[in-house]
C-alpha positions as CSV (number, residue, x, y, z in Angstrom):
1,X,0.0,0.0,0.0
2,X,1.5,3.3,-1.0
3,X,1.8,6.3,1.3
4,X,-0.8,8.2,-0.8
5,X,-3.4,5.5,-0.4
6,X,-2.6,5.2,3.3
7,X,-3.4,8.9,3.7
8,X,-6.6,8.6,1.7
9,X,-7.7,5.7,4.0
10,X,-6.9,7.9,7.0
11,X,-9.0,10.7,5.7
12,X,-11.8,8.3,5.1
13,X,-11.6,7.1,8.7
14,X,-11.6,10.7,9.9
15,X,-14.7,11.4,7.8
16,X,-16.4,8.3,9.4
17,X,-15.4,9.4,12.9
18,X,-16.7,12.9,12.3
19,X,-20.0,11.6,10.9
20,X,-20.4,9.4,14.0
21,X,-19.9,12.5,16.1
22,X,-22.3,14.6,14.1
23,X,-19.6,16.6,12.5
24,X,-19.0,17.3,8.8
25,X,-15.7,17.5,6.9
26,X,-16.1,20.4,4.5
27,X,-14.5,19.3,1.2
28,X,-14.6,22.8,-0.2
29,X,-12.4,24.1,2.5
30,X,-10.0,21.1,2.7
31,X,-6.5,21.9,1.6
32,X,-3.5,19.6,1.1
33,X,0.1,20.7,1.6
34,X,2.9,18.3,1.0
35,X,6.1,19.3,2.9
36,X,9.2,18.3,1.0
37,X,12.8,19.4,0.4
38,X,13.2,22.1,-2.3
39,X,15.7,19.7,-3.9
40,X,13.3,16.9,-4.3
41,X,10.3,16.6,-6.6
42,X,6.9,16.0,-5.0
43,X,5.1,14.8,-8.0
44,X,3.6,11.8,-6.2
45,X,1.4,14.0,-4.1
46,X,-0.3,16.2,-6.7
47,X,-3.7,15.3,-5.4
48,X,-5.6,13.2,-2.9
49,X,-9.1,11.7,-2.9
50,X,-11.2,13.3,-0.1
51,X,-14.7,11.9,-0.1
52,X,-15.8,12.1,-3.7
53,X,-13.6,15.1,-4.5
54,X,-10.1,15.1,-5.7
55,X,-8.2,17.8,-3.9
56,X,-5.0,19.2,-5.6
57,X,-2.0,19.9,-3.4
58,X,-1.2,23.6,-2.8
59,X,2.1,25.3,-2.8
60,X,1.1,27.2,0.3
61,X,-1.8,27.3,2.8
62,X,-2.9,29.6,5.6
63,X,-3.8,28.2,9.0
64,X,-4.5,30.4,12.0
65,X,-3.0,33.4,10.2
66,X,0.3,31.7,9.4
67,X,1.3,31.0,5.8
68,X,2.9,27.6,5.4
69,X,4.7,26.7,2.2
70,X,5.7,23.3,0.9
71,X,9.4,23.7,1.5
72,X,9.2,25.4,4.9
73,X,11.0,28.5,3.6
74,X,8.7,31.1,5.3
75,X,8.9,33.2,2.1
76,X,5.1,33.2,1.6
77,X,4.6,34.2,5.3
78,X,7.2,37.0,5.2
79,X,5.7,38.3,1.9
80,X,2.2,38.4,3.4
81,X,3.4,40.1,6.6
82,X,5.3,42.7,4.6
83,X,2.3,43.3,2.4
84,X,0.0,43.8,5.4
85,X,2.4,46.1,7.1
86,X,2.9,48.2,4.0
87,X,-0.8,48.5,3.6
88,X,-1.2,49.6,7.3
89,X,1.5,52.2,7.0
90,X,-0.1,53.5,3.8
91,X,-3.4,53.9,5.6
92,X,-1.7,55.7,8.5
93,X,0.0,58.0,6.0
94,X,-3.4,59.0,4.7
95,X,-4.6,60.3,8.1
96,X,-1.1,61.4,9.3
97,X,-1.8,65.1,8.9
98,X,-4.7,64.9,11.3
99,X,-2.7,63.2,14.1
100,X,-0.3,64.6,16.6
101,X,3.1,62.9,17.2
102,X,1.9,60.8,20.2
103,X,-1.1,59.4,18.2
104,X,1.1,58.7,15.2
105,X,3.6,56.7,17.3
106,X,0.7,54.8,19.0
107,X,-0.8,54.0,15.6
108,X,2.5,52.7,14.2
109,X,3.6,50.7,17.3
110,X,0.2,49.0,17.8
């Protein structure tokens, strides 16, 4: 039995347990991320069968506000944090002329 089929059986068992406990696995929100070395091809995990849907593996996923990527490089998380910080500073810049120095420092720090 291949590792891919073992994972699919595990997902099926999780689905059965959730059903027995009156829970539902939402296939539309299910994401798959295969962690691997950047020097190794991960072509064997392109997709997995989840219920009746075939879910394609993603290059990065977001869980609890953290961006995970398949090679654990943190580049997608750093890019997202920089984008968010840049947007926040831009918004502060739009109202800067209406703020005193103390309020500006407070807005930037928090």
